[in-house]
N, C-alpha and C positions, 0 to 999 in steps of 0.2 A: 256525801255532802251536797247540799242544794246550791251549787255554784255553777253558773254558766261558764264552761271551761275557757271560752275564748275571751272573756272579760276578766282580767286579772285584778286582784286586790293590790293594796299598797304593801311594799316590803320594807319601807324605811321608818316605820313608826313603832309606837309602844305596844300596840295591841294586835293580836292575831285575828284572822277570820274565824268566827265561831259559828258552828252549825247548831241547829236545834232550837231556834228562837221562834216566837210568835210576834209578828209586827202588825202595826195598824197605823197607816198615815192619817193624820188629822189636818183638816183644811180650814183655815180662817178662824177668827177669834172666838166666835160663838161655840164652835165645835171643840176647838183646842182647850179653852178655859173651862167649858162645862166638864170635859173629860178629866182635866187636871183637878178640878174641884171634887169630883167623884173619887178620884184616886186618893186625894189627901184625906178625905173623910173616912176612907177605909184603911188608912195607915195604922199599923200596929206598933211600930217602934220608932221610925225616924223619917225625916224629910229634909233632904239636903238640896239646895238650889244654888246654881251659879247665875249671877245677874249682871247685866251691863247697864240697863237703864230701868229705873223704878219710879213710877209716879205716885205721888201721895193720894191722888184721886182715882187710882186704878181699882176697878171692881171686877169681880168674877160673877158670871151670870147666875142670878138667884141666890148668891151667897154673901153679898156685901163686899166690902173692900178686901183687898188682899191681906191687909193687916188683921181684919176680922177673922179671915180664914186661918191665918197662921196662929192667931191668939187662941182660937178654939182648939186647934191641934195641940198646942202646948198645955192647955188645961186638961186635955185627955192624957197627958204624960208623954206625948210624942217629942222626940229630940229634934227640934227645928233649927236648922242652921242655914244662914244666908251668907254666901261669899260674893261680895259686891265690889265693883270697880270703883277705885278712887283715882281720878285722873291726875297726871303730873301737870305742872303749870304750863308746859309747852303744848299740852293737848288742846284740841278745839273745845270750847266751852259748850255746854248743852243744858237747857233749862230743866231736864228731867234726870239729871245725874244725882243719885242718892249717895253723896260723897262722904257722909259721916260728919256733917257739921253739928254744932250744938242744937240747932233746930231739929235736925234728923234724930239725934239721940233723944231729945225731948218727945218727939212723935213716937218713937219706939216705947219709951217709958210709959206713955199714956195709952197707947193703942195695943201693944203686943210685948209686954215687958219680959215674958218668958222665953222669947226666941234668943238664939245666939247669932251674932253677926260679926263677921270679920271683914275688913276692907283690904283690898289687894290692888296694887298698882301694876301697870304694864311697863314696858321699857319706853323711855322717851315720850313721844307724842301718841304712842299707840294705845290700844283699848283692850281691856279684858272683856272680850266680846262674846264669850260662850253663853249659851242659854240652855241649861240642862237641869233636870229634876231627877233625883233618885229617892225612891220611897222604899223603906224597909230593907236597907242594905244588909245583905248577909242572911236574910230570912228566906223561907220558901215563897213568901209573898212579894219578894223584891220586884220592882218595876222601874223602868227608866224612860224618860222622855228627852229627846234631843231635837232642837229646832231653831227657829230664827225670830220668833215674835217676842217683843219686849213687854214688860209689865207696865204699860202706859195707856192712858185713855185713848190716844189717837191710834193705837194699834187696832182698835175695833174697826177702823176704816181702811185698814191695809189688807192686802192678800198675802198670806204666809202659810207655812206648814210646820208641823212637828211630826216626829215618828215615835210611836210608843213601842218599846222593846221589852218583851218578857222572855226570859231565858238566859242562857250563859253570857251573852254579850253585855247584859246590864252590869255585870261585875266591873267592866272596864270604865263605864260612866262613873261608878262609885270610886274606882281607883283614881281617876282624874280628880275627883273632888277632894279625896284624902291628900293626894299629892300637893294640890294647890292650897288647901286649908292649912296644912302643916307648915308650909313655907310662905304663906301670904306675907307680903312686904310689910303690912302695918301691924303684924301681930305684937310687936314690941312698942308700938307708938302709944302715947297716952290716950289718944282718942281712936285707936285702931281696932278696938274690940267692943262689943256689947255683951254683957252677961257671960263673959269668959276671959281668960287670961292668956298670956303668951305660952304658958305651959300646957294649955288645953290642946293636945294633939289627938288625932284619931289613928287607930290601928289600920294598917293596909288590909284589904280583903284577903281571905285565905283560900276561898274556893268559889267557883262559879255555881250558879243555880243549875239544877238538872234540866234536861231537855223539856221544852214546853211547846215546840212547834217544829216546822220544817224549813224555816228561813235561815240562810247564812247571813251574818251581819259582821261588819268590821267597823269599830269606832276609830275615827281618824281625827288628827288635830293639826293645827298650826300653832307652834310655841316658839317664841323668840329665844335665841341662844342667850345663856347667862342668867335667865330669870329663875329657874328652879334647878336643884341639884340631885335630889333623891330619885334615881331612876330604877329603883328595885323592880324586879319582875312582877308582872301580874300572875295570878294563878294560871298554870299551863302556858305561860309565856316565857319571855327571856328578859334579862336586864337591858335597859335602854339608856343611852347617854343623853338624858334630857337636858343636861347642861349645854350640850351642843345644839339644842333646839330640835324642833320636829316640823317636818313639812309633808306629812303623809296625805293631807287633803289635796295639795297641789299635785303630788305624785299620782294620786288616784284619778284626778281629773284627766291628766294627760294620758295615763294608761288606758282608761276606759274609752276616751275619745279615739285614741289610736286603734282600738279594737272594734269600734262600731262598724256595723255592716249595712244597716238600713236607715235607721232614724236616730236623731238626737234632739231631745226636747229639753230646753233649759228655761228656767225661771230665775232671774236674779235682779237684785236691787241695782246692780252696777253693770255697766258695759265692760266686756272682758279686756284685760291687758294682753299684750302680745304673747305672754307665756301660755295663755289659754287659746288665744285667737289663732295662732299658727297651727297647733294641732287640729282645731276646728276647720281651718283651711285645707289641711291634708285630708280630712274626712270628706269635705266637699269635693275635692279632686277625685276621690274614690267613688263619688256618686251618692254619698249619704245625704239624705234630707236633714237640714238643720233648721229648727225654729228657736228663736231666742225671744222670750217675753221679758220686758223691762218696763219701768215706769213710763207711762205715756208722756207725762211731764216730769222731767228729772229734777233733782235737787238744785238749789241755787248755785252750788259750786260748779255744776256742770255748765250752766249758762255762763258763769264768770270765766271758766276755762276756755270756752269758745272764743272769747274776746282777747285771750292772752296767747301771743305766739309761742311763748315758752311751754304752754300746755298742749301744744299740737300733738305730741305722742299719745296723749290720753285717748284720742279718737282714731288712732291708726288701726286698732284692732277691728272695730266695726267697719271701717272703710275697706280693709282687706277682705273681710267676709262679704261685703256688698258686691264684690266683683263676680260672685257666683250666683247663677240663676236658681240654684237649689237652696239658697239661704233666705230666710225671712226673719226680719226683726219686727216685733209687734208689741202692742200694749193693750190695755183693757179700757174701752172707750167710756164705760160707765157701769153702774150697778144694774141697770135694766135699759130697755130700748128707748126710754124717754129721759134718761139721766145723762146730762152733759158734763158731769163732774167725773173725770177719769179716776179709776181706782189705782192707788199707789201699790205697785208691786214691791213687796219687802221680802219675797221668798228667796231661798237659796237652794235650788234643787236642780238635778239633772236626771233624766230618764232615757235609757238607751235600749233600742231594739226589743221593747216589751220584755226585757230580761233582767235589767240591773237599774238601780237607782241610788241616789244619794240625797239626803235631807239634812240641813243643819244651819249653822250661823255664818258660814264663810261666803263673803262676797267675792266677786271676781275682779276687784280692783287691787291696786298696789298696797293699800293699807292691810287688807285681810291676808294677802298672799306674801307680804314682806314684813309683818310686824305684829298684827293683832293676835291675840290668843283666841283660837276658834275650835269648834267641835262639829263634826258631821258624823252621821251614821250611814254607811253604805250597805246596801242589801241586795241579795241575789234571790229573786223569786218571781217567776214568770207571771203567775196569776196576780200577785200584788202589784207588780209594776204595770201590767197591762190594765188592770182596773183603775189604778191611779191615773195613768196617762189618759185613758178615755174620760175619766171624771173631769180632769182639768181641761181637756180639749172640748168636751161637750158643753161645759159651762161658758165657753167663749163663742163658739159658732151658733149657739141657739138651737141645736138639734141633737138628738141622741145618735152618737156615732159608734156605739158599742160593737156593732156588727162589722165595722171596717177594720182592715188590717192596718198596721202602723203607717206605711207610706200613704195609703188612701185617707186615713184620718188626718194626717198632716196636710195632704193636698186639699182636703175640704176646708181645713182651718185657713189655709192660704187664700182660697177662693173667697171665703167670707171676709177675711181681713182686708183684702184688696178692694172688694166691693164697698165695704164700709169707709175705707179711705176715700174712695171716689165720692160717696155720698156726703161725707163731711166737707170735702173740698168744695162741693157744690152748695153747701149750706143746707142740706137736707137733714131734718131731725130724726127721721126713722131709720132704724138699722136692723139688719138681721143678725141676732147675736151681739156679742160685745167685743170681739176681736177687731183690731184695727192695725193696718200696716203702718210702720214707722219708717222714715227715710233716714238711713244711717248718716248721709252727708248733711242732713238738716237737724240731727239730734242735738239739742242744746242751743240751737240758733234762735235768738229772740225773734218773735213775730214782727 
């Protein structure tokens, strides 16, 4: 098995580590949605998607709107199913939630009437935050995608990733879809389905795909207790008490961080809560270099939290990490050296020691780690992780660092980020690369 022995997987979740996969990281919207469009066009049987946010104006490169893409698939006889979040009244409102209103139903009727849609609520104020695609479930052509980018127009301006998985682990992404589809909260509601009824259930997968590569992959989740009940075993797996919830993503983060020996590179939309920050501090104590890439300008709620004494704990994690000289918090200053508009980091990934990585939907804030429904794919493959780490790092410092080892690559990243911070503070417009150091104690503080 292609697993780095000193970086363990999760033991508390529904899905095992599966060897024999071929994986491909996809970076940013053009690459992600071009590849997804290609895969949909090659589908032979089915297309199942879990969706948090869906914009009516979202388009896929060279293929028209997402509804055009889905409609063409159904006209070829493909079984297209969307499992979409419907928020509870106490959840934060959002303008691009496709909640299943009469207008949403009318849009489907006129744009893609052949698709099947089922809406699903989370618990309380939380979100059904998974972003996954499963194509041709159960066929030799089965393929899965797990990531963090939403189907919204503004996603094209965000930095984010998906992981393409071909091989045995794809069955677990399909199992997740079946489990949630069959128990979706709105399946019996009058407006909870499109083109299907409450009786429209899917069979659970019976066998994984044969080996297609050399990468070990484990699908991991965050699932709130009490939301689903049917924890039947996946092929070659064991039954899991899903009624009690699942926290295998959080477990994996902590276990991987505690095993790190040289480098930890994180990209996340959110600054980490203490559950993640404390293990990162332990790694820093051991001499591990840690780089955290976050939005240069955070969301409005972060600025509001800085002004609220009750929200003080939100910032304790980054302030703990800031005590260590081998920690760097950084952002992306712009799309090129002349662009002053910072790129919004929407990614949820961590890469360790050029040996192990995870990509998915799970942020490092309290919502994702204590209530949202999330999915990540963790993978053990030195070549893939090293190439992805260098790709992400090279796009920030402005030079090719493929020849550098892990610590040297992060050291160069730090040098460029700190230099750019100095230039920006001096009002200088020119920068080397795009990385810029952020000050944890000032993060979210209004100028």
